[in-house]
MARVOKOL-663733 format. One record per residue: x, y, z of N, C-alpha, C in turn. Coordinates in steps of 0.05 Angstrom, whole numbers, plus 5000, padded with zeros to 4 digits. Atoms other than C-alpha are relative to their C-alpha. Layout:
N
XYZXYZXYZ ...
end
This chain:
305
498850064975848335542350499050275019 500149824986847535992409501650254996 499049744996849236732418501949985024 498649984976854936792467500850265006 500249714995854737502494501450025031 499149904976857937852555498050015023 501950044975854637722625498650345003 501249764994849538292638499250254979 500449765027849238592566497350045003 502649954999842638962564498649814981 500850135027841138602491499049735016 500650254994840737912531497550025009 502550034989834338042565497850054976 501849905022831038372500499649774982 500250225021833137762458499049785013 501050244991830837272506496950014999 502949985006823937552503498950004974 500449985031824237512425500549694996 500050295002825436772439502349984983 498049995009832436852419501949815015 498450114988837436302438502650165013 497149874990843036682483501549865023 498250154978848436412529501750255006 498349794990851836882570502949895009 497550154997859436762588500349835023 500550124984857836482651500149674993 501050265007853835912624502549894980 498250075021858535852565502649865006 497750164985864635682610499549775015 501050294983860635152646498949784982 500750225022858734762584501949804996 497650275007861234092574499349944973 500550085033861933952497499549704999 499750235007860033262482497849944976 502450045021855532952419497249915017 503050064992848032932437499549744989 500450335012846032142435496849964996 502849985010839232062395499849714991 500750325006835931332398497750034975 501850035015831631152336498149745003 501650285002826230602343498650034978 500849995030824730512271498249764997 502150235000818330092268498550004973 501050015027816830242194501149764984 499950245011817029642146502850064977 497549975017822630022090501750155023 498549894973827430152153502250174986 497549795012833230432105498650234989 501749715015827930962070499450115026 500849884977826031132145502550175010 497349954985833131172169500950264981 499049765015835031662112498550245005 501849744997828932112119500850135025 499949914978830232192192503250145004 497749874999837832332187500750224979 499049785009837332792134498950255019 501049834979833133242184501650065020 498550014972837333082245503050124987 497649935007843533312201500650284996 500049715009841334032197500350165027 499849914975843634202260503950035003 497549994997851534462278501249825024 499150184977851734032341500249774989 498950274999854733342342497849895009 501950234986849432732345501449764997 499550335000850932032356497449864998 502150145016845331662320500649695014 500350324996843230912350497149974991 502350165008838430462321499249785017 501350214981834130062368498249804981 501850235014831029392346498749845022 501050154981825829002378500649685004 499450344997826628312409497649834996 502250175005820028062398498250054973 501049995022818828242324502349964978 497249965026823528122263499350124970 500949835028822728582202500049754977 500050205023820728212136501150144974 499449825024822928812088502350095003 496949905001829928922108501849775005 497850254989836128432105500550025019 498850114970838128112162503050155005 496749904998845528342149499550295009 500549684992842829112155499449985026 501449954975839329002220502649855020 497450054989845628632244502350225008 498349745007850029182220499950235018 501449684989846429782247498450015020 501449944980841729602297500749865024 500150164978842029432368497849935023 502450114985838129042415498850225025 500749864979833229412457501049965030 499350014971835029082522502950115004 497549844999842129352507499950265006 500349715000840330022495498950105024 501749944971835730042558501650015019 498450014980841730022599501250245001 498249785009843730672575498150315000 502049685000840531452577500850114971 499949865024839731822519498650365000 500649815003838832572504497250024983 502549975016833432492451499549734989 500950205009829131952424497950054978 502450035018824431802360498849714998 501550264998819531282359497950024974 501949895022816631262284497049865006 502850135007809831002254500949705000 499650335005808730212243497549994981 502250075014803729922192498049805012 502350164989798629672241498050175018 501649844985794930212256497149925000 503450044997787729902248499849755015 499750204976789929332295499950105023 499649924980788129382360502150065015 497650004984793729572407501149765012 499550304981793328922450500549814980 499450215020793528502389502750044980 497650025019799628782356502049885017 498350214986805328262367502150105017 498649924980810028682402499550225016 501749784984805429122445501049975025 499150014972808128882512502850135001 497149975000815528982493500150354995 500049715004813929722461499050185027 501049864970810129912531502250045017 498249954978816029782570502750154987 498849825009820230162520499350275007 500849704989815630762531500350105025 499949944970815930722600503350065010 497449954996823730682598500950274997 499049765013824331302552499150225019 501049764980820131722609502350035017 497649994982826131572655502850004991 498150005011831631492614500950214971 499749805027831031982552499050275010 501249734991830132692562497650154985 502149925018825932882501499449744984 500350215021822132402454498050094980 502050005020818532442390499049764993 501650285000813031972382498750094968 500449995027811331932302497149834994 502550165020804231772267499049755021 501450244979802331042302501450055024 498749994969808031122353498350225018 500949824983804931802373496849905012 502350124995797931452376500649795021 499650234984800730862414500850105028 499449884975804231292463497350135021 502049834988798231722477497849785015 502250194987793631082492501349835023 498150124975799530792532500150185026 498949824974801031382579497350155008 503549844996793431722575497949874999 502850125005788731242551498250164978 502149915021786731612488500049864978 501250155024782931232439500950074975 499149955027784631182368497049944984 503050095008778431192321500850024963 499950025025777930932245498450174984 500849775018777231472194498049854976 501450095019771631412141501449914975 498349985026777031492085503150055008 497050014993784831472091500750305000 499149714999787432182108502649954986 498350055026792032222046501150234991 499349745019796032832025501650195018 498549754994799333482045497950205015 501949804988794933892096501250295014 498949774990795834612114499049995037 500150044973796834612194500650315013 498949734990797035232239500949945033 499150064976801335262303498050145021 502049874977796335412367501450215019 498149824982802035782409502650064981 497849995017806836052352502550085015 498049924983811436272413502249795011 497950184989814135632433501749974981 497649975021821035532412499849774982 499950155018819134882374499350154969 500649945024816135332325501050304987 498549745005821435882324500849974963 499949995027821836102252497849934977 501950055023815535842224498550214986 502549805007810436212187497649975016 502350054984803236252210498749744993 500750295005801535582178502449914985 497950095016805735102150498449724994 501050235014804434432109501049735016 499350294992804433682133499049814991 501450315012804033012101498749845019 501550254982799132482129499549774984 501250335009798031772113499049835019 501250204980793731442162497249964994 502650074997787331102172498650015022 501249994973786131262241500550295009 499249774991786031882285499350035031 500449974971785832162357498050224995 501449735001780732672376500550175019 500349814988780533332400498649995030 501750014979775433222452501049855025 498450154983779232702485502250055014 497649904989785833002490499450285015 500349774980782833612524498849905026 500750094975780633182580502049975016 497350074987787633072603500750215004 498749774996790433682631502950004988 497550045011797133452618501350044967 499750045032796433422543499350264988 500349745016797234052500500049984969 500150005032795034092423501150284995 499049785007799934562396500150044974 500449985030798534482319497549864990 502150105009792034332286499650114971 500750005032789234252216497050024996 503249995001782134432192499249734985 500650275016782633822142501149755018 499050214983786833392184499749955030 500350034972785233502254502650045012 497749984979790333462314501649854986 497250045017797033492282502449945021 498650054983801333532342499550075028 500650004970800833442418502850065016 497650094985806133552469498849975035 500250054967806533352546503150115018 497150044974811433442607501950224988 498749715007814034192584501649884974 498850045024816533862515501949795002 498850254999819333222543499149814981 501650175016814632892499498150164972 501249885025812033082425498249764988 501850235021806232682388499550114981 500649935027806432802316498549834985 502450195020800432522274501150014976 500050015026803032692212503749894987 497450045003809832592176501850194982 498249825008814533172167502449864986 497650135005820032732158500149864969 500150145026817632432090501150154978 498249895021821832532026497750124978 502349895024817932881960498549864987 501550205023816432231930498449785013 501350234983813631811988497349984997 503250055003806631941976499349904976 500950105029807131861904500649694999 499250274998810731161914497349815012 501850114990805231011960497549964984 502250005014799531221917500049804978 500050185023801730801856500349745007 499650324986803830221899496949884998 502650144988796530151922498150034973 501750005023793530331853499449724983 500950225009789629701824500249765020 499550234976791129301892497150055013 502749994979784829601927498350284982 502249825012778429991902499850275010 501349804979778430501958502850244993 497649864998785130861933499550324985 500249705011784931641923502650124999 497549825005789832131902500850105021 499349854978793532491955499250294999 501749735007790333181963502550145008 498049784996794833801954502449955001 497350155000800533391933501050104969 499149945030801033421853499350304991 500749665015801534091813497949924984 502850005022794734181783498349775011 501250224995792433621819500149784981 499650155025794933201764502449755009 498150204992798532541785502449924977 498049965021802132581721502850215002 498349784994805933171744501449965026 498450034979811133191796498850085028 500949894978809533301868500950245008 498949714985810134011900500949945027 498750024964814634021964499550225014 500449814981811634422012500750045028 499250034966813634212081502849985006 497450064988820934142074501250195017 498749824982822934802108498549975026 500950074974817834672161501449785016 498950224989820433982175503050025007 497849924996827334242176500750155027 500549824971825634802228499049855022 501350214977821734292271502049805011 497950184994827333822277502750155012 497749844989832634312286499350135026 501549864969828334692345499949795014 499950214987827534042371502649915013 496850044993834833902376501050215015 498449714986837034632396498350025029 501249894980831934762444498549825027 501650184977828434172479502549765009 497750204989834733682479502450125008 497249864993841334132474499850165024 500449804980839034652522498849865025 501250064977835334212567500949765011 498650284991838433522575501650075026 498550034972841233452649502249784998 497550224997846032852631502650124988 497149925008853132952628501849754996 498650215016858232462601499849825020 499650194987858232072664497149815005 502550194996850731892663499049864978 501750135022849231682593501749724997 499150285003853531022595499849825027 
end
């Protein structure tokens, strides 16, 4: 929560320079308290798992959040009960009549398919454009990040020689950004993907800024529009056993399955995974809510419905 301090207290300027969220009395009295509205476009096949992963991270803030789940009109999920979709998901056309403080667009199991061949590509393009006008800050995850980078900036994706699979050490490029408040010099991030975007392509677009990189995993987090959009190529939201389940699911089904890197204790899949990314994940999502959504959203109660 922000520190509320008397107007003109000398400590305010000092703390602000240290990247501490300080609110003076004038601003505090003008705050209109309402729940922040977050919409999640969940494109993952195991929707209940992804819902749980994201809500777990979003819950680590004392701010009140209202969570909405958006479903596509042009695609019917095969792995989630229709009863669940009817009960908890709302149609994209309905939700796109409203404004939201924040949005999360997940990955999808279509990363090796050309974008234009994805059956819901036209609809998701419309959602991307709507989000720019009606959502204050959006997180795009994995395939969602690559798809949005392609849609907005024509950034291509490239097929990797082998699946990028494991937990990789990542370094913030600008540790002073509020999104990295509380982070160590490096942090760990899960990756599970067959494609990538390249630094050389992103560098050609002045509006895009690479804010986290990994020597092994490459470009990890990109931002644009002063934090209105974040493109995250990994999966900070993953639960401890997600990669383990994926690895054991694919064993025996394909001959190219490799053990996830830097994941199991002593690199032994018979041992439990080492959870090395949870603190960074909690910080990242809390910082996004606190500093890019709560502090920045211009929407008031009359705007959002």
